[in-house]
ZAMARGU-4260 file (C-alpha; in steps of 0.2 Angstrom, whole numbers, plus 5000, padded with zeros to 4 digits):
<rodrens>
0) 5042/5202/5102 | 5042/5184/5105 | 5028/5174/5102 | 5021/5163/5114 | 5019/5144/5112
5) 4999/5146/5116 | 4998/5160/5100 | 5007/5146/5088 | 4997/5132/5094 | 4979/5145/5094
10) 4985/5147/5075 | 4981/5129/5070 | 4965/5129/5080 | 4959/5142/5072 | 4963/5137/5056
15) 4954/5118/5060 | 4942/5124/5067 | 4938/5139/5052 | 4941/5128/5039 | 4930/5115/5045
20) 4914/5126/5047 | 4917/5134/5031 | 4917/5116/5022 | 4903/5112/5034 | 4912/5094/5034
25) 4925/5089/5044 | 4934/5086/5061 | 4940/5098/5072 | 4941/5090/5087 | 4955/5082/5085
30) 4968/5094/5079 | 4963/5106/5091 | 4964/5094/5105 | 4984/5088/5098 | 4989/5108/5093
35) 4999/5109/5108 | 5008/5092/5104 | 5009/5096/5085 | 5019/5112/5088 | 5031/5104/5100
40) 5034/5091/5089 | 5035/5103/5071 | 5044/5118/5080 | 5058/5109/5092 | 5059/5091/5087
45) 5053/5085/5070 | 5069/5085/5055 | 5059/5095/5038 | 5063/5107/5026 | 5049/5115/5016
50) 5058/5120/5004 | 5064/5101/4999 | 5048/5091/5004 | 5058/5075/4999 | 5074/5078/5006
55) 5079/5060/5009 | 5084/5060/5026 | 5071/5071/5034 | 5058/5064/5047 | 5043/5055/5042
60) 5030/5061/5050 | 5013/5052/5049 | 4996/5056/5053 | 4988/5040/5057 | 4974/5047/5064
65) 4970/5056/5045 | 4951/5062/5050 | 4961/5074/5058 | 4969/5082/5041 | 4966/5098/5044
70) 4983/5098/5060 | 4994/5093/5045 | 4985/5105/5033 | 4989/5119/5043 | 5004/5114/5048
75) 5012/5112/5031 | 5007/5130/5028 | 5010/5137/5044 | 5029/5130/5042 | 5032/5136/5023
80) 5027/5123/5012 | 5023/5131/4996 | 5005/5122/4996 | 4991/5121/5005 | 4989/5140/5004
85) 4975/5148/5013 | 4965/5149/4995 | 4966/5129/4997 | 4962/5128/5016 | 4947/5139/5012
90) 4942/5125/5001 | 4947/5112/5012 | 4936/5097/5006 | 4928/5104/4990 | 4933/5096/4973
95) 4951/5105/4968 | 4958/5107/4984 | 4971/5098/4989 | 4966/5098/5007 | 4955/5082/5004
100) 4945/5075/5016 | 4958/5063/5023 | 4978/5069/5020 | 4983/5060/5001 | 5000/5060/4998
105) 4999/5061/4979 | 4991/5079/4984 | 5003/5087/4993 | 5022/5087/4995 | 5024/5085/5015
110) 5010/5072/5015 | 5018/5056/5019 | 5005/5043/5015 | 4986/5043/5011 | 4978/5040/5029
115) 4958/5039/5035 | 4957/5020/5035 | 4962/5020/5054 | 4977/5011/5059 | 4985/5008/5042
120) 4996/5023/5046 | 5003/5021/5060 | 5006/5002/5051 | 5013/5010/5036 | 5026/5020/5048
125) 5031/5004/5052 | 5037/5000/5035 | 5045/5019/5035 | 5055/5015/5051 | 5061/4999/5045
130) 5067/5005/5029 | 5077/5019/5038 | 5085/5004/5047 | 5087/4996/5033 | 5095/5007/5023
135) 5104/5015/5036 | 5112/4997/5039 | 5117/4998/5019 | 5123/5016/5017 | 5128/5023/5035
140) 5121/5037/5048 | 5130/5051/5038 | 5116/5051/5026 | 5104/5040/5034 | 5098/5044/5049
145) 5080/5050/5055 | 5064/5046/5064 | 5046/5042/5060 | 5035/5049/5067 | 5015/5045/5071
150) 5000/5052/5077 | 4986/5040/5080 | 4970/5041/5089 | 4961/5029/5100 | 4954/5021/5083
155) 4970/5018/5077 | 4975/5009/5092 | 4959/4998/5092 | 4960/4994/5075 | 4967/4974/5072
160) 4980/4980/5062 | 4987/4988/5078 | 4989/4971/5084 | 5000/4967/5068 | 5009/4982/5065
165) 5016/4986/5084 | 5020/4967/5085 | 5031/4967/5070 | 5039/4983/5077 | 5045/4977/5094
170) 5052/4962/5087 | 5061/4971/5075 | 5067/4984/5090 | 5061/4999/5077 | 5067/5014/5089
175) 5066/5028/5079 | 5049/5025/5078 | 5038/5034/5091 | 5020/5035/5092 | 5008/5050/5098
180) 4995/5043/5105 | 4980/5057/5106 | 4971/5051/5122 | 4957/5060/5123 | 4945/5045/5131
185) 4931/5050/5112 | 4926/5042/5099 | 4912/5047/5089 | 4899/5037/5097 | 4904/5046/5114
190) 4917/5039/5131 | 4930/5024/5124 | 4922/5015/5138 | 4908/5014/5130 | 4918/5000/5117
195) 4934/4997/5128 | 4942/4995/5144 | 4959/4988/5142 | 4975/4993/5147 | 4985/4999/5129
200) 5002/5002/5138 | 5002/4987/5144 | 4997/4978/5128 | 5013/4988/5122 | 5023/4983/5137
205) 5022/4967/5131 | 5026/4969/5113 | 5043/4976/5117 | 5039/4993/5117 | 5042/5008/5128
210) 5029/5018/5135 | 5029/5035/5143 | 5016/5049/5148 | 5014/5066/5145 | 5001/5081/5147
215) 4995/5083/5130 | 4993/5105/5133 | 5009/5106/5143 | 5024/5109/5132 | 5037/5103/5147
220) 5028/5090/5150 | 5028/5086/5129 | 5045/5088/5128 | 5051/5078/5143 | 5040/5062/5136
225) 5048/5067/5118 | 5067/5065/5124 | 5061/5051/5133 | 5055/5042/5119 | 5071/5047/5109
230) 5083/5040/5123 | 5077/5024/5123 | 5081/5010/5110 | 5064/5003/5109 | 5051/5010/5099
235) 5040/5023/5109 | 5021/5027/5112 | 5022/5041/5120 | 5001/5045/5128 | 4996/5060/5128
240) 4982/5066/5137 | 4972/5079/5128 | 4955/5085/5127 | 4947/5085/5110 | 4941/5100/5104
245) 4951/5109/5116 | 4947/5128/5116 | 4929/5126/5111 | 4921/5129/5129 | 4904/5120/5126
250) 4906/5106/5114 | 4925/5102/5120 | 4930/5086/5127 | 4913/5080/5121 | 4910/5066/5106
255) 4900/5082/5098 | 4918/5090/5090 | 4922/5076/5085 | 4915/5073/5067 | 4905/5087/5065
260) 4908/5106/5063 | 4908/5117/5078 | 4893/5127/5073 | 4895/5147/5070 | 4891/5151/5091
265) 4903/5138/5096 | 4915/5146/5083 | 4912/5163/5092 | 4915/5156/5110 | 4930/5145/5105
270) 4939/5161/5098 | 4935/5171/5113 | 4940/5157/5125 | 4954/5156/5116 | 4958/5174/5116
275) 4960/5172/5096 | 4952/5190/5089 | 4958/5189/5072 | 4945/5186/5055 | 4942/5169/5050
280) 4960/5160/5038 | 4969/5178/5048 | 4985/5174/5054 | 4993/5189/5060 | 5011/5191/5052
285) 5020/5189/5068 | 5012/5173/5073 | 5014/5167/5054 | 5034/5175/5055 | 5035/5163/5072
290) 5029/5147/5062 | 5042/5151/5046 | 5056/5152/5057 | 5053/5134/5065 | 5051/5129/5045
295) 5069/5136/5043 | 5075/5125/5057 | 5083/5111/5048 | 5092/5122/5034 | 5109/5120/5042
300) 5108/5102/5043 | 5099/5099/5028 | 5114/5110/5021 | 5127/5097/5030 | 5120/5084/5024
305) 5120/5087/5007 | 5139/5090/5009 | 5141/5073/5018 | 5132/5064/5004 | 5142/5074/4989
310) 5158/5067/4997 | 5149/5049/4999 | 5156/5035/4990 | 5140/5028/4988 | 5132/5043/4983
315) 5126/5037/4965 | 5119/5020/4971 | 5109/5030/4985 | 5102/5044/4975 | 5098/5030/4959
320) 5088/5020/4973 | 5079/5035/4982 | 5074/5039/4963 | 5065/5024/4962 | 5076/5022/4946
325) 5082/5003/4942 | 5100/5000/4935 | 5104/4992/4918 | 5098/4976/4921 | 5086/4964/4910
330) 5078/4948/4911 | 5083/4944/4892 | 5097/4929/4895 | 5085/4919/4910 | 5072/4920/4896
335) 5081/4915/4882 | 5087/4900/4895 | 5069/4896/4898 | 5066/4894/4878 | 5081/4884/4876
340) 5075/4872/4892 | 5057/4874/4895 | 5053/4868/4913 | 5037/4861/4920 | 5034/4870/4937
345) 5022/4880/4946 | 5020/4898/4942 | 5025/4902/4961 | 5041/4891/4956 | 5042/4901/4943
350) 5041/4915/4951 | 5057/4910/4962 | 5065/4907/4949 | 5065/4923/4941 | 5067/4933/4959
355) 5085/4922/4960 | 5093/4934/4946 | 5082/4950/4951 | 5088/4949/4968 | 5104/4947/4965
360) 5107/4962/4953 | 5093/4972/4961 | 5097/4976/4980 | 5083/4989/4982 | 5070/4971/4983
365) 5067/4969/5000 | 5055/4951/5001 | 5044/4943/5015 | 5031/4931/5018 | 5015/4929/5030
370) 5024/4914/5037 | 5022/4905/5019 | 5039/4905/5015 | 5041/4888/5009 | 5024/4890/5002
375) 5025/4907/4991 | 5042/4902/4986 | 5049/4920/4990 | 5066/4920/4997 | 5081/4920/4987
380) 5100/4915/4988 | 5104/4937/4988 | 5090/4938/5003 | 5095/4935/5020 | 5085/4940/5032
385) 5082/4955/5039 | 5081/4956/5057 | 5085/4968/5074 | 5104/4961/5073 | 5106/4963/5055
390) 5097/4977/5046 | 5105/4973/5031 | 5095/4959/5028 | 5083/4958/5012 | 5069/4945/5018
395) 5057/4951/5032 | 5050/4935/5040 | 5031/4945/5045 | 5023/4929/5052 | 5004/4927/5052
400) 5001/4945/5050 | 4994/4948/5031 | 4986/4966/5033 | 5002/4971/5044 | 5014/4965/5029
405) 5004/4973/5016 | 5004/4991/5027 | 5021/4988/5031 | 5026/4987/5014 | 5018/5002/5008
410) 5027/5013/5022 | 5043/5005/5014 | 5038/5009/4997 | 5033/5026/5001 | 5048/5029/5011
415) 5059/5027/4996 | 5074/5018/4993 | 5066/5001/4993 | 5054/4990/4983 | 5047/4977/4993
420) 5038/4962/4988 | 5029/4950/5000 | 5018/4933/4999 | 5005/4924/5006 | 4990/4914/5000
425) 4977/4923/4987 | 4961/4918/4997 | 4970/4929/5011 | 4972/4944/5001 | 4955/4947/5011
430) 4966/4947/5026 | 4976/4961/5016 | 4964/4970/5005 | 4963/4986/5015 | 4981/4988/5013
435) 4982/4983/4996 | 4969/4997/4990 | 4978/5011/4997 | 4995/5003/4988 | 4983/5005/4973
440) 4977/5022/4981 | 4995/5031/4984 | 5002/5023/4969 | 5013/5013/4979 | 5027/5003/4969
445) 5025/4988/4980 | 5022/4969/4973 | 5011/4959/4980 | 5014/4937/4978 | 5000/4929/4980
450) 5000/4907/4976 | 4987/4894/4977 | 4975/4904/4967 | 4961/4891/4963 | 4955/4873/4967
455) 4970/4868/4960 | 4978/4870/4978 | 4969/4854/4980 | 4966/4844/4997 | 4965/4860/5009
460) 4949/4865/5001 | 4937/4878/5000 | 4943/4889/5015 | 4958/4890/5004 | 4954/4890/4985
465) 4949/4906/4978 | 4933/4909/4969 | 4929/4930/4970 | 4946/4936/4974 | 4955/4937/4954
470) 4939/4947/4951 | 4937/4959/4964 | 4954/4964/4966 | 4954/4965/4945 | 4940/4977/4951
475) 4951/4988/4959 | 4957/5005/4951 | 4975/5005/4948 | 4981/4988/4956 | 4988/4977/4941
480) 4985/4960/4942 | 4994/4946/4933 | 4992/4928/4933 | 5004/4919/4921 | 5002/4903/4914
485) 5023/4897/4912 | 5039/4901/4918 | 5042/4914/4904 | 5025/4924/4906 | 5029/4926/4924
490) 5046/4931/4921 | 5039/4947/4908 | 5027/4949/4923 | 5039/4952/4935 | 5048/4962/4924
495) 5032/4973/4918 | 5029/4974/4937 | 5046/4980/4943 | 5047/4993/4930 | 5029/5000/4935
500) 5033/5014/4947 | 5015/5021/4948 | 5005/5007/4954 | 5005/4989/4963 | 5007/4975/4956
505) 4997/4957/4961 | 5006/4941/4954 | 4994/4929/4956 | 5003/4911/4955 | 4998/4891/4956
510) 5002/4877/4967 | 5002/4864/4955 | 5016/4862/4940 | 5012/4868/4923 | 5019/4866/4904
515) 5029/4880/4895 | 5019/4886/4882 | 5026/4903/4877 | 5039/4904/4863 | 5051/4918/4860
520) 5038/4926/4847 | 5026/4927/4863 | 5037/4935/4875 | 5037/4952/4869 | 5017/4952/4866
525) 5013/4947/4886 | 5014/4967/4891 | 4998/4968/4880 | 4989/4958/4893 | 4980/4948/4883
530) 4988/4942/4865 | 4986/4925/4853 | 4996/4913/4859 | 4988/4899/4846 | 4981/4904/4830
535) 4968/4895/4821 | 4972/4883/4807 | 4955/4878/4801 | 4944/4889/4798 | 4942/4899/4813
540) 4924/4897/4822 | 4929/4899/4841 | 4941/4910/4851 | 4948/4902/4867 | 4952/4916/4883
545) 4960/4911/4896 | 4973/4914/4910 | 4985/4906/4921 | 4982/4886/4925 | 4967/4887/4914
550) 4979/4891/4897 | 4985/4874/4896 | 4967/4867/4894 | 4963/4881/4883 | 4977/4872/4870
555) 4968/4856/4874 | 4954/4861/4869 | 4960/4870/4853 | 4968/4854/4848 | 4953/4843/4849
560) 4942/4855/4841 | 4955/4857/4825 | 4956/4839/4826 | 4937/4839/4819 | 4941/4853/4808
565) 4934/4868/4820 | 4948/4879/4819 | 4953/4891/4834 | 4963/4904/4844 | 4970/4903/4859
570) 4972/4920/4869 | 4981/4921/4885 | 4976/4935/4897 | 4987/4937/4910 | 4981/4955/4913
575) 4964/4962/4910 | 4971/4978/4915 | 4985/4979/4903 | 4973/4973/4892 | 4958/4985/4892
580) 4971/4998/4891 | 4976/4993/4873 | 4968/5002/4859 | 4951/4997/4853 | 4958/4991/4836
585) 4970/4979/4843 | 4955/4973/4858 | 4945/4970/4841 | 4958/4960/4831 | 4963/4949/4848
590) 4943/4948/4852 | 4933/4950/4836 | 4914/4950/4839 | 4910/4939/4824 | 4917/4922/4832
595) 4912/4912/4846 | 4920/4922/4861 | 4924/4906/4876 | 4934/4909/4892 | 4940/4898/4904
600) 4945/4903/4922 | 4946/4893/4938 | 4935/4906/4947 | 4919/4916/4944 | 4914/4919/4928
605) 4906/4934/4936 | 4914/4948/4922 | 4920/4939/4908 | 4905/4944/4900 | 4914/4960/4896
610) 4926/4951/4884 | 4917/4936/4879 | 4899/4946/4876 | 4883/4939/4885 | 4882/4926/4870
615) 4898/4919/4874 | 4904/4903/4883 | 4910/4906/4902 | 4918/4891/4910 | 4922/4893/4928
620) 4916/4889/4946 | 4903/4901/4952 | 4901/4891/4969 | 4915/4887/4983 | 4927/4873/4979
625) 4927/4856/4986 | 4941/4848/4995 | 4953/4835/4985 | 4965/4833/4973 | 4970/4846/4959
630) 4964/4833/4947 | 4950/4827/4954 | 4943/4844/4956 | 4947/4849/4938 | 4935/4833/4931
635) 4922/4839/4947 | 4920/4856/4940 | 4920/4852/4922 | 4937/4861/4920 | 4942/4851/4908
640) 4944/4848/4889 | 4934/4833/4889 | 4920/4843/4897 | 4921/4860/4887 | 4925/4853/4871
645) 4907/4845/4867 | 4900/4860/4873 | 4908/4872/4860 | 4905/4860/4847 | 4886/4859/4853
650) 4885/4880/4856 | 4893/4881/4835 | 4878/4870/4831 | 4865/4878/4839
</rodrens>
């Protein structure tokens, strides 16, 4: 017996409204409205294999409208993924269920990325599509040849990041990217017309996209639109005209189904309207079997792909990159040369110097900058431009799109086969912060290169001088923030960042030149996050803790104190995150509580009491910066050895 299209689509609708009703929380409208589009996609177009969710050449599917998470949970269950089970779905939005309120990539295979913050899913999909084209150019069609599909709602298209993302995708002509717009004319507040009257198709067309429309409830119309999108060499927006909450006779088509359960009466009415007579969470065997068959559709293509991979000349390299394993390479000889020939350079330059051997030996490194290449020092000899004419390039010119760059890097990292890094000024991390947070939440292996890290950038003034940024970024869970003090520490920070596969790293780098302070004995200690760079010679009374450019100041303060018979340690703390992960005994050894503890950092003093105590001294800047030469600004804000040393002596004498 052939199961009708309506029955298959209604299985999605039933699971969605039942799960939201059981949780008494969620968004039933979008899954019910897009059930028909999703049924066509997962039955006839999307390349996937539930028995191998990590198949390297699968199509990527991104539910950018992550509030409609029951859509993907229903699809994964129906098509045969091991999870979510029906019990998982029954426990939708409950602690312990992988069916979280919004899809999370670390909870369920088949969820490519964590979505919910609107617009970011689509922007990550741009990165995935870019990764596919790059790896295709490096390897070939026989093992890399897939598409990236996105379901996005009105909110995704309104968010500012959408402008950045589609501009980049259009410019790079990412024709393997297809966005399915759930055009239901409803937001939480009501009709879209309450807040927007723009011509979205025209906006997409203006950025170089192909646009096609369909009736989102007519499978033939949907399929025709998909075919047109696949045939066009440009990225495509498929405008799917839908009714939100399709099947709910009283609330469908209104904002009442957007973010609230239907309610028992409306669920019953929807069942009647849809002709769905089955109990909650009950999927009849014949419908379940039809969906399971859809999930088996790629079994033969997958087997053929495995055969091609087995015979491919670059199989080992492809598998290494997709597994995220680094080749047999280290920076030992480079660091030895630094120790033998100490440079005095800005740490942004130190980063560029380290990137030269790294990018030469790690072909998976793909760099870029948000229009600050010459300032961030992110381009190397090995990283030629990645363009629409040369996807094999390894450097992306992101333009002035910090948020879009960060989200695209998330997508590239999650796609696999690439370790992306990208640069901007530290103060502009504010523009990228939403994507940086998703890097951390998704455990994405992304490296952020943030330069011009303090008042040391000089004359550009307080709009460009970070103050609160370091501590606010350090407060973010699973984000490794590193602020090195010289060329050796910078190289080690890069090494550590690249070997960290389950978290993003953020390198905070100077504009001004810094002397080399580390010796051979210090190299292995950098990974601890905080270590003794200089030990007291006179009887120890003070421990100076500093980061980045202020370590040089701490060394000068120590010299002044030692000259007066006051012993002082200098602790370089490039990463408070790494230091916090050390044992309590190690932390107490480095920061003994019977000493005067002093912190020095050219940013807010907020948070440093955690390390120096409420009785310690904290030198920093608790207001905005100023415009002027860097040396003058350090004097103006009292961040010099001459200004700090007398205050320490006075505290010791008190």
